[in-house]
C-alpha positions, 0 to 999 in steps of 0.5 A, spaced: 209 921 483 203 922 479 203 929 475 198 934 478 193 937 473 192 944 473 184 946 474 182 951 469 176 956 469 172 957 463 166 962 463 160 960 458 153 962 456 148 957 457 141 959 456 143 967 457 146 966 463 153 966 465 157 960 468 164 960 471 166 952 470 172 950 474 175 943 472 181 939 469 178 939 462 180 944 457 177 950 455 175 948 449 172 942 452 168 946 457 165 951 451 163 945 447 159 941 453 156 948 454 154 949 447 151 942 447 147 944 453 145 951 451 143 948 444 138 942 447 135 947 452 133 951 446 131 945 442 126 943 448 124 950 449 122 951 442 117 945 443 115 947 450 114 954 450 111 955 457 116 951 461 119 955 466 127 955 467 127 950 472 123 945 469 127 946 462 133 945 466 131 938 469 128 936 462 134 938 459 138 933 463 133 928 463 134 928 455 142 928 455 142 923 460 138 919 456 142 920 450 148 918 454 145 912 456 143 910 449 150 911 446 154 907 452 149 901 451 151 902 444 158 902 445 158 896 450 154 892 445 160 894 440 165 892 444 162 885 446 161 884 439 169 885 438 171 881 443 166 875 441 170 876 434 177 876 437 178 883 436 180 885 443 
């Protein structure tokens, strides 16, 4: 029978708001994710000081997903290259 994972509850601050995050990831992982989101929100706000919080959150999500897709694509290309070279 598969081992059941316990959920953890982690309180984080993102853009001066507290959030309780519940999930299976470690507390340190959740805090790292929250820190990255907070940093990205502050970076975007610095460049666009008139954004309201809702638009700032959406632009942050768009930017982070864009970065994720670029990294995923790069990884897929590297994996394909390794496969072609017989390393996988």
